[in-house]
N, C-alpha and C positions, 0 to 999 in steps of 0.2 A: 084926342087924336083918334080918328076912325081908320080902321084898316079895311080896304076893299079887297085885299088878297088874303087867301088862307095862310095859316102858319103851319109849317111842317116840322116834324121832329127830325133829328139827325138820321135815325134809322130809316124813316120814310124816304128821305132824300137818297141815302145810300142804296136802298132797295130799288128806288126808281132808276138810279144810274145803272145799277146792275141789270135791270130789265132792258134798258136801252142798249147796253153793250151786248147783252145776250141776244137781242133781237137783230143785231147787225150781222148778216151772213159773212161779211168780209172779215169779221173778227172771230168767227167761230172756228175756222180751220185755216190758220195762217202760218206761213213759213217765214222765219226771221233769222237773218245772219248776224252774228256778233261775236264778241270776245267774252269769255266767261271771266267774271271777277267776283270777289267776296264769296267764294264757294264754301258752303258748309253742309255737312251731312249730320243730321240729328239722330239720336238713338232710336227714334221712331221709324227711321228708314227714309224719311222725306229729305229731299235735296232742295236747298235754298241757295240762290245765286242771282247774279245780275248779268244781263247782256248789255254790252256797250259798244259804241263805235266812236268816231272822232268827236261827235258833239252831243250824243244822247246816251241815256241809261234807262234800261227797262228791267223792273224787278220780275223774277221768275220763281216758280215753285214746281217741283216734280215730285209727285207723291210716290210712296213706296211701291205701289202696284206697277206703275210705269217704270220706275227706276230699276226694278228687278230685271227688266228686259234689256238693260244696257249691257253691251258686250265689251265695253272699255271703261276705264276708270276716269271719271270726270275730274278735271283739275283747273284751277285758276290760270288764266292766260291762254287756254285752249280756244281755238276758233271753231265754232260749231254752227250748224243750222238747226234751229229748234222748230218743232211743229206743235201747235196747240191752239188754245183759244184765249182771248183777252177778256177778262171780266174782273169784277171786284168782289171783295168779301165785305158784306154790309157792316160788319163790326169794326173793320179798320178804315173803310172808306177810301182805300187806295187800290187803284187798278194794277193788275199784274198779269203776266203770261203764265197760264197753267199748261205746263209742258207735258205732252203725251209721248214724244219721241225726240231723240237727239242723234245727230249724225255729224261726225267730224267734217269740217269744211275742207274740201279738196282731197281728203283721204278717206278710204273706206273704213267704217267702224271696226270691221274685223281685223283689218291691218293694224289699226291703232291698238286694239285690244291685244293682238299678238305681240307687238313691240313692247307694250307696257308689261305684259307677263314675262316676256323674255328678259327684260331689264331687271325685274324683281327676282326672278329665279337665278339670274347671273350673280346678282349681289349677294344672294344667300349661299352661293357656292355649289349649286346643283350641276353646273356645267364643268366643274373642276376635273381636270385630267387625272389628278391623283386618286380620285374616287372610282374611276372606271376599272372594271375587272377584265382580266384577259379571257378571251373566248377559248373554251376547251378545244384542244386540237382534234381529239377523236371522241365526240360525244356519243354516248350509248343511247340516250333518249332525248327527244326534242319536243317541246310543247309549242304548238302553233296557235296563236291567238288571233283569229281573223274570222271573217264571215264564211260560213260553210257553203254558201250559194255562189260566191264570186269566182271569177276565173283565177284570181291570185292564189287561192288555196290549192287549186289543182296544179298550177304551175310549180308551186313550192313542193308539193308532195311528189310530183314527177321528178323534179330535179334532185331532191333529197334521195329518192329511191335509186336513181341512176348513179349518183355520185357516191353515196354512202348507205347501201342497203342494210348495213349492220345496225343502224340506229332505229330505235322504236319511235314512231311518230304518234304524238298524242294531240288531238285537235280539241281546242276549247272554243266552240262556236259562239260568236257574239255579233251584235249589230255594230257596224262600223260607220254609220252615219245616221243622223236624225235624232229625235228625242230619245234620251236614255242611253245612247250609244256610249258616251264617255263613262257613265257609271258602270256599264257592263264590261268595258275594257279594263277599267280600274279594278273591278271585282275579280276578273279573270287573272290579272297579274298577281293580286294578293292571294288568290286561291292557289295558284301554282306554287307560290313561295311557301305558303302555310303547310302544304302537304308534300312539298319537295317532289313535284311531279316529274321533273326532268333535269338534265344537266345544262340545258340551254333553252331559252325562250326566244321565239321569233314572233314579233307583233307587227301587223301591217295590213295593207289592203292595196288595191289598184289605184290608179290616178283619178283625179277629179279636181273640181274647183276648190277654192279656199273654203267655201261653205261646206262642200262635201267632206273635206278633210278636217273640219273644225273639231270633231270629237277628239282628235289626236293632239289638239292644242289645249286640252283641259288641264287646269292646274293640279287637280287631285290625281289625275292619271300620271302627270309628270312626276309628282312626288312618289307615287307608287313605283314607278320605274326606277327612280333614284334609290328607293329603299330596298329594291329587289336584291336578294342575296344570290339569286341565280343569274348568271350572265345573260344579258338581254340584247338582242339585235333589233333595231328599228328598221323596218322595210316598208315604208309608206309612200304611195304614189309613184310618180315618175321621177326621173333624175333631177329636174329643176325644182320639184316640190320640196319644201322644207317645213317640218312641223316641230312643235315644241319637244316632243320626245326624241327627235333626232339629236338634240343637244344634250339630253340627259342620258340616253342609252349608252351602253358600253361600246356599241359599234353601230354606225349608221350605214345602211345599204341604200343604193340609189333606187332600187325597185324590189318588189317581193322576190322576183327570180334571182336578182343579185344577192339578196339576203340569204337565200338557200345556198347559193354558191359559196358565199363567205362563211357560212356556218359549219360546213363539213368539207373534208378533203375529197379529192377526186380519186376513187378507187383505182381507176386506170393508171393515173400518174403514180399512185402508190405501188401498184404491181410492177410498173416499169422501174421504179426506184428500187424495189426489192430485187428485181432481176439484175439490175446493175450491181447492187450490193453482193448478190450471190456470185456473179461473175468475178467481181473484184476479190471476194473471199476465196474463191477457187484458185484464182491466179496467184493470190498471196500464199495460199497453202502449197500450191505446186512449186512456186519459187523457193519457198522455205524448205520443202522436201529435197529439191535439187541441191540446195546449198548444203543441207545435212549429208546428202550422199557424197558430195565433193569432200566434205570434212571427213567422212568415214573413210573414203578412199585414201586421203592424205594420211590419216592416222594408221591405216593398214600398211602403208608403205614407209612409215616412219621407222627409224632405227630402234626406237624403244620397243617396238613389237617384233621387228625382223631380227634384231641383235640385242637381246635384253641386257647382255653384259657390257655393251658398248658404252652405255651411260655410266656404269660403275667404273669402267676403265678410265673414262674421261675424268671422272672425279678423283680417282686414285692418282692419275698423272697431275692433276691440279694440286692435290695435297702434297705430292712429292715436290712440286715446284715451290709451293708455299713454304714447305719445310726447309728447302735449300735457301730460300730467301731469308727465312727466320734465322737459320744458323749463321749465314754470312753476316747478317745484321748484328747478331749478338757478338760474333767474333770481332767485327769492326769496333763495336762499342766497347768491348773488353780491352782491346788494344789501346783505344783512346784513354780509357780510365786508368790503365796501367801506366801509361805515359804521365798522366796527371799525378798519379800517386807517387811516382818516382820523383817528380819535380817537387811535390809537397815534402817528401822525405828529405830531399837535399836541403830545402829551405829550413826545415826543422833542425836538421843536423847542424846547419851553419849557426843556428841560434841556440844550440844546446850548451848548457853550462859546463858539461863535461869537456867539450872542446876547449873551453877557456882554461879549465883546470889542467888539461894536457899540456898547455903552454907554460906551466909553472905557477899558476895562480892557485889560491886556496880561499876558502871562506870559513868563518868561525860561527859556532853556535854556543849559546850559553847552556846552563844545566836545564833550563826549561825548554830547550829545543828551538829557541828563537835565534834567528840569524843576527849576528852582531854587525851593525853598520857604522857604529861610532865608538871612538875611544871613550868618550864621556859616559857611555852606557855601561861600562865595565868597571868593576872595583878591583883594587889590588888584592891578590890572593884568590880571586874568583877562578873557578875551573871552567875551561873552555874546551870545545872539541873542534879541531881543525879538519876540514874535509879537503883531501888532496885527490889527485887523479886516480890513484890506485888504492886509497884507503883513508883512514882517519887517525888523528893524533890527539891524545889527551894532554892538555897544557894547563899551567897555573900562571896567572898574570903576576909578573914580578916587577914590571915597570910600565909606566904610561908616558908616552911622548906624543904631543899634539903638533901637527905641522904648523909652521909659522903662519902660513896664509890662513889657516883655520882659526888661529888665535886672534889674528887681527880682525877677522870677520866677526868673531864673537864679541870682541870689544866694541866694534863699530855698532853692533846691535844692542849694546848695553848689557851684555851677559855678565853677571856678577859672580858666577860660580868659578871658583879657583881650581885649576887643574894642576895636580902635583905631578 
């Protein structure tokens, strides 16, 4: 079989296809809209992803040199407009878009980058209110981090001097926009903290576009502001302008002039307040003196000073009165006790054995001094002592007679002792 057509190698075909693609001007600088998918960033710094729409997919690569210029973080699912050229790499034989630049579709890339960084720092807690330091009420020194050529620095110096001339102003001049501005701002914040240059830092500049203020959205600057041990006021742009350090700073001012106003008290207001305090103090002292004078007059007219013995006499009269009350009370108590004592004596007298003896009764005791209560407890011939109302009699038992009732009782209880 003879071949009329030449045979090419794979490399030759891939190289030819590359030359065709590279020679088409329509593919050399093309804008393509699509959704990012399968995004990967390799350690080399190159970005690999695909752009897709409803029906198609295009492979893309963005080399490190071009990716370094991205101001936002690329993510899968993001809608972008890519600019670059379509060509092929002979070794792979697959065509792809070599991306030179990327722009978020419908949103500015700076805005996207701002929102991404804000979300990142928020999640890390750099915006936490617990971390914010109070602004010193009466700062003795203030460090201004701003451009020395702008109108903002002159406004801040003028306002600080008018409101609080006691403070020393230290200017740390830096660039506030353009290449290297963010690094200078970051270095100034860290320098002021390292050498403890002031009691308060004000960082800011006048208004401008988002691009003009972009240095104040730098991540390293935001972290330096967060790490600052010196309280820091952010005074960037006009009132509607918002930068990253506004969220991180201890206090956010709407403008540089407003930052100077918030940083220090107004000496005129303080003097007025001191005048009011002085007046109130004088009025308080005057009222206190008048009260003391009235007290002194009252004391001078008191009987304790005009009649020194009056108080003693009053107390003597009081003692006499108390003594009379005490004597009267004691007498009443004594009368009551006497009456009770008499009643007790009458009761005791009525119960006295002597009263019984006076009516002709007597009681006997044996030789041991024990009272004899029963005939059975006495033996014949035993000596007894009889106690009468007016004396005693010594007796000898000659006979024992037991009452009949007692004998019957003894028998009923089974008593076997025979009584003679």
